[in-house]
C-alpha positions in Angstrom: 43.0 84.2 118.4 40.8 81.3 117.2 42.2 81.6 113.7 45.8 81.5 115.0 45.1 78.4 117.0 43.4 76.7 114.1 46.4 77.5 111.9 48.8 76.1 114.4 46.8 72.9 114.6 46.7 72.6 110.9 50.5 73.1 110.6 51.1 70.5 113.3 48.9 68.0 111.4 50.7 68.7 108.1 54.1 68.2 109.9 53.0 64.9 111.4 51.7 63.7 108.1 55.0 64.6 106.4 57.0 62.7 109.0 54.7 59.7 108.7 55.1 59.6 104.9 58.8 59.9 105.2 58.9 57.0 107.7 56.7 54.9 105.5 59.0 55.5 102.5 62.3 54.6 104.3 61.3 51.6 106.4 60.4 48.2 105.1 56.8 47.1 105.8 56.2 44.9 108.8 55.2 41.4 107.6 51.5 40.6 108.2 52.3 37.5 110.3 54.2 39.6 112.8 51.3 42.1 113.3 48.8 39.3 113.4 50.7 37.2 115.9 51.5 40.2 118.1 47.8 41.3 118.2 46.5 37.8 118.8 49.0 37.2 121.6 48.0 40.4 123.4 44.3 39.5 123.1 45.0 35.9 124.3 46.8 37.2 127.4 44.1 39.7 128.2 41.4 37.1 127.7 43.1 34.6 130.0 43.7 37.1 132.8 40.0 38.1 132.5 38.9 34.5 132.8 37.7 34.2 129.2 39.1 30.7 128.3 37.4 30.2 124.9 38.6 33.6 123.6 42.1 32.8 124.9 42.2 29.5 123.2 41.0 30.9 119.9 43.5 33.8 119.9 46.4 31.6 120.8 45.5 29.1 118.1 45.9 32.1 115.7 49.3 32.9 117.2 50.5 29.3 116.7 49.3 29.4 113.1 51.1 32.6 112.3 54.4 31.4 113.9 54.1 28.0 112.1 54.1 29.9 108.8 57.7 31.0 109.5 59.1 27.6 110.5 60.9 29.4 113.3 61.2 26.9 116.2 62.9 29.3 118.6 60.1 31.7 118.2 57.5 29.0 118.6 59.2 28.0 121.9 59.2 31.6 123.0 55.5 32.2 122.5 54.7 29.0 124.4 56.8 30.3 127.3 54.8 33.6 127.1 51.6 31.6 127.5 52.9 29.6 130.4 54.1 32.8 132.1 50.6 34.2 131.9 49.3 31.1 133.6 52.0 31.3 136.3 50.8 34.9 137.0 47.5 33.3 138.0 49.2 30.6 140.1 48.6 27.8 137.6 51.6 25.7 138.7 51.9 23.2 135.9 54.7 22.1 133.6 55.0 24.2 130.4 54.0 21.4 128.0 53.8 23.7 125.0 57.5 24.7 125.5 58.7 21.1 126.1 57.6 20.3 122.5 60.3 22.6 121.2 62.8 22.5 124.1 65.4 20.5 122.1 65.8 23.5 119.7 65.2 26.3 122.2 67.9 28.8 123.0 69.9 28.6 126.2 68.2 31.8 127.4 64.8 30.4 126.8 65.6 27.2 128.6 66.8 29.2 131.6 63.6 31.3 131.5 61.6 28.0 131.5 63.5 26.9 134.6 62.8 30.2 136.2 59.1 29.9 135.6 59.3 26.3 137.1 61.0 27.6 140.2 64.1 25.7 139.5 66.6 28.3 138.3 69.8 28.8 140.4 70.5 32.4 141.3 73.8 32.2 139.6 72.0 31.5 136.3 69.9 34.7 136.3 72.1 36.8 133.9 70.3 35.7 130.7 66.7 36.2 131.9 64.6 39.1 130.6 66.0 42.2 132.4 63.0 42.7 134.7 63.4 39.2 136.2 67.1 39.1 136.8 67.1 40.8 140.2 64.3 38.5 141.3 66.0 35.3 140.3 69.4 36.4 141.5 68.3 37.6 144.9 70.3 36.2 147.8 67.3 35.9 150.1 63.5 36.0 150.2 63.2 39.6 151.3 65.5 40.8 148.4 63.5 38.7 145.9 60.3 40.2 147.3 61.6 43.8 146.9 62.7 43.0 143.4 59.2 41.7 142.5 57.6 44.9 143.8 60.0 47.1 141.9 59.0 45.7 138.5 57.0 48.3 136.6 55.1 46.2 134.1 52.0 44.7 135.8 52.1 41.4 134.0 55.8 40.9 134.5 55.3 41.7 138.2 52.7 39.0 138.5 54.8 36.5 136.6 57.7 37.2 138.9 55.4 36.8 142.0 54.3 33.5 140.6 57.9 32.4 140.1 59.0 33.2 143.7 55.8 31.6 145.0 56.6 28.4 143.0 60.1 28.4 144.4 58.7 28.7 148.0 60.2 32.2 148.4 57.0 34.3 148.4 56.8 36.8 151.3 53.6 38.4 152.5 54.9 41.5 150.6 55.0 39.6 147.3 51.5 38.2 147.8 50.0 41.6 148.7 51.7 43.2 145.7 50.3 40.5 143.4 46.8 41.1 144.8 47.1 44.8 144.4 48.4 44.5 140.9 45.7 42.1 139.7 43.0 44.3 141.4 44.3 47.6 139.8 44.3 46.0 136.3 40.9 44.3 136.7 42.4 40.9 136.0 39.9 38.6 137.6 41.7 35.2 137.3 45.0 36.2 139.1 43.1 38.3 141.6 41.1 35.3 142.7 44.1 33.1 142.9 46.2 35.4 145.0 43.3 36.4 147.2 42.8 32.7 148.0 46.4 32.5 149.0 46.0 35.4 151.3 42.8 34.0 152.8 44.4 30.6 153.4 47.4 32.2 155.1 45.1 34.3 157.3 43.1 31.2 158.3 46.3 29.2 159.1 47.5 32.1 161.3 44.1 32.1 163.1 43.1 35.6 162.0 39.4 34.9 161.5 38.5 38.6 160.9 41.1 39.0 158.1 40.1 35.7 156.5 36.5 36.7 156.5 37.3 40.0 154.9 39.3 38.3 152.2 36.5 35.8 151.6 34.2 38.7 151.0 36.5 40.1 148.4 36.7 36.7 146.7 32.9 36.5 146.6 32.7 39.9 145.0 35.4 39.1 142.4 33.6 35.9 141.6 30.4 37.6 140.6 
């Protein structure tokens, strides 16, 4: 029985290796700059969400350098938008200065995405947004926008969408709770603290001292 199992594993390994070699022989190699830029962008996003500013700055500098080597202005604009979206997920409500540098040469879709991040996109202009954000931006009312945010499967995209509706003054308690839960599940300290503070301030404004105190305890823990 053991011999049969071992033989099967070896056969599977050989088959996998054969497929891999075939793929390597038929597909062109991925340029180094693409792999380097993609890896650095992922590390930059993770570092920012974890509150590691110096790591984020270093990794994003590498992204910019790799993109600059292509001379592709639209791509440069797009990665700046990605950086601003990560900040919006943590409720950093500032203009996307990095994108503005390239806005003159950006695509129409990227200009509309920038408007969405800024909370200024009209619902009628949502069609060219990334697919996961269209229902959020095109929602007829706050409740529908909130439901669309909660339905987004990707955690970072969900937080970005929550930030966009918050910036547009459309965030319902459901959106804020979803943002807190998402950041907590992922262990993303920066957005967790930002959204917990929103919840705490709303509880205090509503006169719910017990809930506000509970949230302040969570904030203290997440700040350690």
